[in-house]
C-alpha positions as CSV (number, residue, x, y, z in Angstrom):
1,X,110.3,249.5,53.3
2,X,111.3,249.7,57.0
3,X,107.6,250.3,58.0
4,X,106.6,247.3,55.9
5,X,109.1,245.0,57.6
6,X,108.2,246.3,61.1
7,X,104.5,245.7,60.3
8,X,105.2,242.2,59.1
9,X,107.2,241.4,62.2
10,X,104.5,242.8,64.5
11,X,102.0,240.6,62.7
12,X,104.3,237.6,62.9
13,X,104.6,238.1,66.7
14,X,100.9,238.2,67.1
15,X,100.5,235.1,64.9
16,X,102.7,233.1,67.3
17,X,99.7,233.1,69.7
18,X,98.2,229.8,68.5
19,X,94.6,229.3,69.7
20,X,94.8,225.6,69.6
21,X,98.0,225.6,71.6
22,X,96.4,227.8,74.2
23,X,93.3,225.7,74.6
24,X,95.4,222.5,74.6
25,X,97.4,223.9,77.6
26,X,94.2,224.9,79.3
27,X,92.8,221.4,78.9
28,X,96.1,219.7,79.6
29,X,96.2,218.2,76.1
30,X,98.9,218.3,73.4
31,X,96.8,218.7,70.3
32,X,99.8,217.9,68.1
33,X,99.6,214.4,69.4
34,X,95.8,213.9,68.9
35,X,93.5,213.8,65.9
36,X,95.2,215.3,62.9
37,X,97.9,216.8,64.9
38,X,96.9,220.3,63.7
39,X,96.5,223.2,66.1
40,X,93.6,224.8,64.2
41,X,89.9,225.1,64.9
42,X,88.8,221.8,63.2
43,X,91.2,219.6,65.1
44,X,90.5,221.4,68.4
45,X,86.7,220.7,67.9
46,X,87.5,217.1,67.1
47,X,89.7,216.6,70.1
48,X,88.4,219.0,72.8
49,X,84.9,219.7,71.6
50,X,82.9,222.7,70.1
51,X,83.4,225.3,73.0
52,X,87.2,224.9,72.9
53,X,87.1,225.0,69.1
54,X,85.1,228.3,69.1
55,X,87.6,229.9,71.5
56,X,90.4,228.7,69.3
57,X,88.7,230.2,66.2
58,X,88.2,233.6,67.9
59,X,91.8,233.7,69.0
60,X,93.1,232.9,65.6
61,X,90.8,235.3,63.8
62,X,91.5,238.0,66.4
63,X,95.2,238.1,66.1
64,X,95.2,239.3,62.5
65,X,92.8,242.0,63.5
66,X,94.8,243.0,66.5
67,X,98.0,243.1,64.5
68,X,96.4,245.4,61.9
69,X,95.0,247.7,64.7
70,X,98.3,247.9,66.4
71,X,100.0,248.9,63.1
72,X,97.3,251.4,62.4
73,X,97.8,253.3,65.6
74,X,101.6,253.1,65.2
75,X,101.7,254.5,61.7
76,X,98.5,256.4,61.1
77,X,100.4,259.7,61.3
78,X,103.9,258.8,60.1
79,X,102.7,256.9,57.1
80,X,99.1,258.0,56.7
81,X,98.9,257.5,52.9
82,X,100.1,253.9,53.2
83,X,98.6,252.8,56.6
84,X,96.1,250.5,55.0
85,X,98.8,248.6,53.2
86,X,100.9,248.4,56.4
87,X,97.8,247.0,58.2
88,X,97.7,244.3,55.4
89,X,101.4,243.5,56.0
90,X,100.7,243.1,59.7
91,X,97.7,240.8,59.1
92,X,99.8,238.8,56.6
93,X,102.5,238.5,59.2
94,X,100.0,237.1,61.6
95,X,99.1,234.4,59.0
96,X,102.8,233.6,58.6
97,X,103.3,233.4,62.3
98,X,100.4,231.1,62.7
99,X,101.4,228.8,59.8
100,X,105.2,228.9,60.5
101,X,105.8,229.5,64.2
102,X,109.5,229.6,64.9
103,X,109.2,228.0,68.4
104,X,107.4,225.0,66.9
105,X,110.1,224.4,64.2
106,X,107.8,226.3,61.7
107,X,105.1,223.7,62.0
108,X,101.8,225.5,62.8
109,X,98.3,225.5,61.6
110,X,96.8,226.0,58.2
111,X,95.9,229.7,58.7
112,X,92.3,229.7,57.5
113,X,90.9,231.4,60.6
114,X,93.8,233.8,60.8
115,X,93.3,234.6,57.0
116,X,89.7,235.3,57.8
117,X,90.9,237.8,60.3
118,X,92.9,239.4,57.5
119,X,89.8,239.6,55.4
120,X,88.0,241.4,58.3
121,X,90.7,243.9,58.7
122,X,91.7,244.5,55.1
123,X,89.3,243.0,52.6
124,X,85.8,243.1,54.2
125,X,84.1,243.4,50.8
126,X,85.2,239.8,50.0
127,X,83.8,238.2,53.2
128,X,80.2,237.5,52.0
129,X,81.1,235.5,49.0
130,X,84.0,233.7,50.8
131,X,81.7,232.8,53.7
132,X,78.9,231.7,51.3
133,X,81.3,229.5,49.4
134,X,82.7,228.0,52.6
135,X,79.3,227.3,54.2
136,X,77.8,225.9,51.0
137,X,80.7,223.6,50.4
138,X,80.8,222.3,54.0
139,X,77.0,221.9,54.1
140,X,76.9,219.8,51.0
141,X,80.1,217.7,51.5
142,X,80.9,218.1,55.2
143,X,84.5,218.6,54.2
144,X,86.0,221.5,56.1
145,X,89.1,221.3,54.1
146,X,87.2,221.6,50.8
147,X,85.3,224.6,52.0
148,X,88.5,226.2,53.1
149,X,90.3,225.6,49.8
150,X,87.3,226.9,47.8
151,X,87.1,230.0,50.1
152,X,90.8,230.7,49.5
153,X,90.3,230.5,45.7
154,X,87.2,232.7,46.0
155,X,89.1,235.3,47.9
156,X,91.9,235.6,45.4
157,X,89.5,235.7,42.5
158,X,87.5,238.5,44.0
159,X,90.6,240.5,44.7
160,X,91.8,240.1,41.1
161,X,88.3,241.2,39.8
162,X,87.9,244.1,42.3
163,X,91.4,245.5,41.9
164,X,91.0,247.0,38.3
165,X,87.5,248.2,39.2
166,X,88.9,250.5,41.9
167,X,86.7,248.8,44.6
168,X,89.6,247.9,47.0
169,X,90.8,250.5,49.5
170,X,94.3,250.7,48.0
171,X,95.7,253.0,45.3
172,X,98.7,253.0,42.9
173,X,101.6,250.8,43.9
174,X,99.9,250.0,47.2
175,X,97.1,248.3,45.2
176,X,99.7,246.1,43.3
177,X,101.3,245.0,46.6
178,X,97.9,244.3,48.1
179,X,96.9,242.1,45.3
180,X,100.2,240.2,45.5
181,X,99.8,239.7,49.3
182,X,96.2,238.6,48.8
183,X,97.2,236.0,46.2
184,X,100.0,234.8,48.5
185,X,97.6,234.4,51.4
186,X,95.2,232.4,49.2
187,X,98.0,230.3,47.7
188,X,99.5,229.5,51.1
189,X,96.1,228.5,52.5
190,X,95.6,226.1,49.6
191,X,99.1,224.7,49.8
192,X,98.8,224.1,53.5
193,X,95.9,221.7,52.6
194,X,98.1,219.6,50.3
195,X,97.6,216.5,52.5
196,X,93.8,217.1,52.6
197,X,93.7,217.5,48.8
198,X,95.4,214.1,48.5
199,X,92.8,212.5,50.8
200,X,90.0,214.3,49.0
201,X,91.2,212.8,45.7
202,X,91.4,209.3,47.2
203,X,88.1,209.6,49.1
204,X,89.7,209.2,52.6
205,X,89.2,212.7,53.9
206,X,87.4,212.9,57.3
207,X,84.0,214.4,57.2
208,X,83.2,217.1,59.8
209,X,80.7,216.5,62.6
210,X,79.8,218.6,65.7
211,X,79.7,215.3,67.6
212,X,83.3,214.0,67.5
213,X,83.9,210.5,68.7
214,X,87.3,211.2,70.1
215,X,86.6,214.3,72.2
216,X,88.8,214.4,75.3
217,X,86.8,215.3,78.4
């Protein structure tokens, strides 16, 4: 249990590094006061342009992977049998740190890029379908939020299907915990889009474009 808590805290610390916040400071812009007010990739692209959005995405994806790698090297010998699960706890901590940063009164991003980093580090087998669902949904509707929501659902569904088939790299009670964490990540990702869901229902959600009208130069 101690190793799990330490892994979660390490991940949370990594998650506090918000890509949108970093790019906003570099460009001298408070993203929380522009566009949707979100510090994620989509709002960064809308406000600061595509290059800044790409950097934001890479930072937010990378911190889950970095957290998992740190935990791997810390516990690969002392908890060898459970190190994969500890890596998952670390990546999950990064998602929580991104979504609920303590220094921003627990008001962070929506965690989709950081959750994608979790998939890279812990559930790579689920990436092709999640990516396909996301790309197809955005290509057809141009709603980033819808693509993100559907990708979250696709992730949880795959984990629930793969778990009893023995495809996932977790065994015994570790598998049970991994499934719970995966479902939590998916649920949090969907819940963080509650405002977008309301706008999608009412037809007022903003469609995505690579040529934002309000980009700050």
